[in-house]
SEZAGU-595588 format. One record per residue (C-alpha): residue number from 1; residue in one letter; x negated, y negated, z negated. Coordinates in steps of 0.5 Angstrom, whole numbers, plus 500, padded with zeros to 3 digits. Layout:
resi:resn:east:north:up
NUM:a:X:Y:Z
...
***
This chain:
resi:resn:east:north:up
1:m:902:305:476
2:p:908:309:478
3:k:914:308:474
4:i:918:313:470
5:v:926:312:471
6:t:932:315:469
7:r:937:317:475
8:e:941:311:473
9:q:935:306:474
10:m:933:310:480
11:y:940:309:483
12:i:940:301:482
13:i:933:301:485
14:e:935:304:491
15:l:941:299:491
16:e:937:293:491
17:a:932:296:496
18:s:938:297:501
19:e:940:290:499
20:l:933:287:501
21:g:933:291:508
22:l:931:298:507
23:s:937:302:509
24:y:939:309:505
25:t:938:312:512
26:d:931:310:512
27:m:930:312:505
28:m:932:319:507
29:e:928:319:513
30:n:922:317:509
31:a:924:323:503
32:g:924:328:509
33:i:918:326:512
34:a:915:327:505
35:v:918:334:504
36:c:915:336:510
37:e:908:334:509
38:t:908:337:503
39:i:910:344:506
40:t:905:343:512
41:s:899:341:508
42:r:900:348:504
43:f:899:352:511
44:e:894:353:516
45:d:899:354:521
46:i:906:352:520
47:t:908:356:526
48:d:907:362:523
49:v:912:360:517
50:n:919:362:515
51:v:923:356:511
52:i:930:357:509
53:l:933:350:506
54:a:939:350:501
55:i:943:344:503
56:g:947:340:498
57:p:953:335:499
58:g:950:329:498
59:n:943:325:499
60:n:939:330:497
61:g:942:335:502
62:g:940:329:507
63:d:933:329:505
64:g:933:337:506
65:l:936:336:513
66:v:931:331:515
67:s:925:335:513
68:a:928:341:516
69:r:929:338:523
70:l:921:335:522
71:l:919:342:520
72:a:922:345:526
73:a:919:340:531
74:f:912:342:528
75:g:914:349:530
76:a:916:353:523
77:h:922:358:524
78:v:927:354:520
79:n:934:356:517
80:v:939:352:513
81:v:945:354:508
82:t:950:350:506
83:v:952:351:499
84:i:957:346:498
85:d:961:344:504
86:s:961:336:506
87:n:962:331:511
88:n:957:327:508
89:n:951:329:513
90:v:954:331:519
91:e:949:327:523
92:n:943:330:520
93:f:946:337:521
94:e:947:335:529
95:k:940:333:529
96:a:937:339:525
97:i:941:344:530
98:n:938:340:536
99:a:931:341:533
100:g:932:348:533
101:v:934:349:526
102:e:939:355:525
103:v:945:355:520
104:v:946:361:516
105:q:953:362:514
106:i:955:364:507
107:d:961:365:503
108:l:960:364:496
109:d:965:369:494
110:d:962:375:498
111:n:956:379:496
112:l:951:374:499
113:n:947:380:503
114:v:946:375:509
115:l:943:370:504
116:k:939:375:500
117:d:935:378:507
118:k:934:371:509
119:i:931:369:503
120:a:927:375:502
121:e:924:374:509
122:a:922:367:508
123:d:915:364:506
124:v:918:357:503
125:f:925:356:500
126:v:927:349:499
127:d:932:347:494
128:a:936:341:497
129:v:942:342:493
130:f:943:337:487
131:g:937:333:486
132:i:937:328:481
133:g:945:328:481
134:a:945:335:478
135:r:948:336:471
136:v:948:342:466
137:p:951:347:466
138:l:952:348:473
139:d:959:349:476
140:d:962:356:476
141:h:963:356:483
142:v:955:355:485
143:v:953:359:479
144:k:953:366:483
145:f:949:362:489
146:f:943:360:484
147:s:943:366:480
148:t:942:370:487
149:v:937:366:489
150:s:933:365:482
151:d:933:373:482
152:i:930:374:489
153:l:925:368:488
154:d:923:372:482
155:h:921:378:486
156:h:918:375:492
157:d:912:371:493
158:i:916:365:496
159:l:914:358:495
160:c:919:354:492
161:v:920:347:493
162:a:925:342:490
163:v:927:336:493
164:d:927:330:487
165:c:929:335:482
166:p:930:342:481
167:s:937:344:481
168:g:940:346:475
169:m:936:341:471
170:d:938:335:468
171:c:933:329:470
172:n:935:325:465
173:t:934:330:459
174:g:930:336:461
175:e:936:340:460
176:v:936:346:464
177:d:942:351:466
178:d:940:359:465
179:n:940:359:473
180:v:936:353:474
181:l:931:354:480
182:e:924:354:478
183:a:920:350:483
184:d:913:351:485
185:i:913:344:487
186:t:917:338:486
187:v:917:332:491
188:t:920:326:488
189:f:921:320:491
190:g:920:312:489
191:a:919:314:482
192:a:918:320:477
193:k:924:322:473
194:i:924:322:465
195:g:926:329:465
196:h:920:332:469
197:f:916:331:463
198:l:922:333:458
199:f:922:340:456
200:p:925:345:457
201:g:925:342:464
202:a:918:340:465
203:d:917:348:465
204:v:921:349:472
205:v:918:343:475
206:g:911:346:477
207:e:907:341:481
208:l:910:334:481
209:v:908:330:488
210:l:910:323:487
211:a:912:321:494
212:d:913:313:497
213:i:919:312:501
214:g:918:305:503
215:l:921:301:497
216:p:919:294:497
217:i:913:291:494
218:n:915:287:487
219:l:922:290:487
220:p:925:287:481
221:a:929:293:479
222:l:922:297:479
223:e:918:292:476
224:a:923:291:470
225:i:921:299:468
226:d:917:299:462
227:l:915:306:463
228:d:909:308:467
229:l:906:314:469
230:a:898:314:468
231:v:895:316:475
232:d:887:317:476
233:d:886:312:482
234:e:889:306:477
235:i:886:309:471
236:l:879:309:474
237:d:880:301:474
238:l:880:301:466
239:l:873:305:466
240:p:868:300:463
241:d:862:298:467
242:r:855:300:465
243:q:849:296:467
244:s:842:297:469
245:n:840:291:465
246:s:843:294:458
247:h:841:297:451
248:k:845:300:446
249:g:847:293:443
250:t:851:292:450
251:y:856:298:448
252:g:858:296:441
253:t:857:300:435
254:t:863:305:432
255:l:863:306:425
256:v:867:313:423
257:v:869:314:416
258:a:871:321:416
259:g:870:328:413
260:s:870:332:407
261:t:867:339:405
262:n:874:342:408
263:y:873:339:414
264:s:866:338:415
265:g:867:338:423
266:a:872:333:424
267:a:866:327:423
268:y:862:330:428
269:l:867:331:433
270:a:870:324:432
271:a:863:321:432
272:a:861:325:438
273:g:867:323:442
274:a:865:316:441
275:y:858:317:444
276:k:861:321:450
277:m:865:315:452
278:g:859:310:452
279:s:859:307:445
280:g:852:305:444
281:l:851:307:437
282:v:855:311:432
283:t:855:311:425
284:v:858:316:420
285:a:860:314:413
286:i:861:321:410
287:p:860:324:403
288:h:853:327:402
289:e:856:334:401
290:i:857:334:409
291:y:851:330:411
292:p:846:336:413
293:i:852:339:417
294:v:853:332:421
295:a:846:330:422
296:s:844:337:424
297:l:850:337:429
298:l:849:330:432
299:p:842:327:430
300:e:844:321:435
301:a:848:318:429
302:t:846:314:424
303:s:849:316:417
304:v:851:312:411
305:i:852:316:405
306:l:859:315:401
307:p:860:316:394
308:s:864:323:393
309:y:868:327:388
310:m:869:334:389
311:g:867:334:396
312:v:871:328:398
313:i:870:320:399
314:a:871:317:392
315:e:875:310:391
316:s:868:306:390
317:g:866:308:397
318:a:871:302:400
319:k:866:297:398
320:i:860:300:402
321:v:865:301:408
322:h:867:293:407
323:e:859:291:407
324:l:859:295:414
325:l:865:292:418
326:d:861:285:420
327:k:856:290:424
328:v:861:294:428
329:g:866:294:433
330:t:871:299:431
331:l:872:302:425
332:l:875:309:426
333:l:878:312:419
334:g:881:319:418
335:p:879:325:421
336:g:878:330:416
337:l:878:326:410
338:g:883:330:406
339:t:889:327:402
340:e:886:328:395
341:s:887:323:389
342:s:880:321:390
343:t:881:319:398
344:l:888:316:396
345:g:884:311:391
346:f:879:310:397
347:c:885:308:402
348:n:888:304:396
349:n:882:300:395
350:l:881:299:402
351:f:887:296:404
352:a:891:293:398
353:s:892:286:398
354:d:889:284:391
355:k:885:277:392
356:s:883:277:385
357:n:878:282:386
358:n:874:284:393
359:y:874:291:391
360:l:880:293:387
361:g:883:290:394
362:g:877:294:397
363:l:876:291:404
364:g:880:285:402
365:f:886:286:407
366:n:891:280:406
367:v:898:280:408
368:s:898:273:409
369:n:893:273:414
370:n:889:268:411
371:s:882:268:407
372:d:879:264:401
373:d:874:264:396
374:s:878:269:392
375:g:877:275:396
376:g:881:275:402
377:i:879:276:409
378:d:882:274:415
379:l:884:280:419
380:d:883:276:426
381:e:875:277:424
382:w:876:285:423
383:p:873:290:428
384:f:878:294:432
385:v:881:299:427
386:v:883:306:429
387:v:887:311:424
388:d:888:318:425
389:a:890:325:422
390:d:889:324:414
391:g:888:317:415
392:l:895:316:417
393:k:898:320:411
394:l:894:316:406
395:l:896:310:409
396:n:903:312:409
397:e:903:312:401
398:i:901:304:401
399:d:907:300:401
400:k:908:296:408
401:w:901:299:410
402:y:902:297:417
403:l:902:289:415
404:l:895:291:412
405:l:892:293:418
406:p:889:288:424
407:k:895:287:429
408:n:894:292:435
409:s:890:297:431
410:v:891:304:434
411:l:895:310:431
412:t:894:317:433
413:p:899:321:430
414:h:901:328:432
415:p:909:329:432
416:g:908:332:424
417:e:904:326:422
418:m:909:321:426
419:s:914:325:422
420:v:911:323:415
421:l:910:316:418
422:t:917:315:420
423:g:921:319:416
424:l:924:322:422
425:t:924:330:423
426:i:919:333:428
427:d:925:335:433
428:e:928:328:433
429:i:921:325:435
430:q:920:331:440
431:s:927:330:443
432:d:926:322:445
433:r:918:321:444
434:v:918:315:449
435:s:923:311:445
436:i:921:313:438
437:a:914:311:440
438:r:916:305:443
439:e:920:303:437
440:y:915:304:432
441:s:910:301:436
442:m:914:294:436
443:k:916:295:429
444:w:909:296:426
445:n:906:291:431
446:h:900:297:433
447:v:899:301:439
448:v:902:308:438
449:v:899:314:441
450:l:904:320:440
451:k:900:326:442
452:g:903:332:445
453:a:905:335:451
454:y:905:329:456
455:t:902:324:451
456:v:905:317:450
457:v:902:311:449
458:a:906:305:446
459:n:904:298:446
460:p:907:293:441
461:n:910:289:447
462:g:915:295:449
463:h:911:298:455
464:v:909:305:455
465:m:904:309:459
466:l:906:317:459
467:h:900:321:461
468:p:901:327:466
469:f:897:333:462
470:a:901:338:458
471:t:896:344:457
472:s:895:349:451
473:a:887:348:452
474:l:889:342:447
475:a:892:346:442
476:s:887:347:437
477:a:884:344:431
478:g:879:338:432
479:t:882:336:439
480:g:885:330:436
481:d:879:328:432
482:v:875:328:439
483:l:881:323:442
484:a:880:319:436
485:g:873:318:437
486:m:874:317:445
487:i:879:311:444
488:s:874:308:438
489:g:868:309:443
490:l:872:305:448
491:l:874:299:443
492:s:867:298:441
493:q:865:297:448
494:g:870:291:448
495:m:876:294:451
496:e:883:292:449
497:p:887:297:444
498:y:892:299:449
499:q:888:300:455
500:a:882:304:451
501:s:888:308:448
502:v:891:309:455
503:l:884:311:458
504:g:882:315:452
505:v:888:319:453
506:f:887:320:460
507:l:880:323:460
508:h:882:327:454
509:g:887:331:458
510:l:883:331:464
511:s:877:334:460
512:a:882:339:458
513:e:884:341:465
514:l:877:342:467
515:c:876:346:462
516:m:882:350:464
517:m:879:350:471
518:l:872:353:469
519:y:875:358:464
520:g:881:360:468
521:d:885:361:461
522:s:886:357:455
523:h:885:362:449
524:s:878:361:448
525:i:878:353:449
526:m:876:349:443
527:a:875:342:441
528:s:867:342:442
529:d:869:345:449
530:i:873:339:451
531:l:867:334:448
532:a:862:338:453
533:m:867:336:459
534:i:868:329:458
535:p:862:327:462
536:e:865:332:468
537:a:872:328:467
538:i:869:321:468
539:t:865:324:474
540:s:871:327:477
541:l:875:321:476
542:k:870:317:479
543:q:870:321:485
***
């Protein structure tokens, strides 16, 4: 999987690569080729295209000059403007000029009329000023330039391509200057940068193109990075095989403990999500009040009616669930349960460690991870467990709840639920999603799926996968229930928790993107639309 790095990590990676024989000149040449290829791929005839490049004083400017030379060689009409004078790129300037690139002279102290005219005539504007070296706020002496360019880009149909990172955005924090140049495409090199996925910066990156600049395979500095970016070709390798000579038992059973009268759809959405991901059989354990609804929506599911009180699962339901566990591959607990005293009692019975009574101790969870005839049950013999939504809130009421789950259970909180579990504010969580997810995954010894824009999946071993989807198509009730079901269905087929979570999140996000492509807008997309698009997402991934 491609890596996601900070600027400091990228500097170390480039230094190590240079020490192993890949010169900075070679890396710059490869970066310029990538920018050139990105631009030429957008036009049928590059000879009809006017390109203007803003060149900075460092390596980012060098990348831009290489691309300017190559674009001119392909027949484009290319102008470059130097934003900050420097002697760092003299050779690249000479090569570009010899290739036919024209240099536009400007004075940042004048009214920039020449620059305005050149940009207004352009088809493409390339931002090669600061790249990953940008700091926020921008220095006063360049603010006028960026303000002028930004205003022109806002009022003209010009493709804006950023080299590595939009100028005016901090690639470590995602902070942006008021005069940041919002890109349509950002071409980044060797590894994605963490700021590409942090708001508000993520909103100015546009389409992110990850380009190869020839970094050596198995480069130690790169391999040491424990944050990956999920990409389709490698995600495809995780998809479980389907065999011609198989039956429903081949693909496992998922038990969904969910639903209440207030949230009758949650059980359906979760169970259907498990089926859509290939679970051979899905059983819903639900209060009788919602049985007619769930059964009519999903006749493929088998049902177990749990005792209920006022429309929510009653405490005594734990014994029935316990008796089902040796027959299933995965237990999904939580969607739509409600947080009434009755469901809290149910979870207490489910998870409390009291070996004197199997069903006061509910499912006989035993923190010591041992079992004997007095009622404990070895957690190693448990099915996979996924806890979502109200299940997370209820668990939080139990002291040291994370010790009562089988190790490597999957927890799927949104930021609000993560706040309940950790005691951190939502703002604190959102400001450092990767680190927070990693920290608590390691502390709890469970996989954490921190939902939201660019959903993060954290492994207890410290490894984290960031997903490339940020769409309001998922900003509606029930989409999380679908995701929990998808992950559970994959687990029932024998996938490991981290891999199942990574694949489930990716296909969930891809389903949302496909819905956006189908409908052209997110306003009317519901969880059931995401559910219906899962087969298309799987097909798209395979293609």
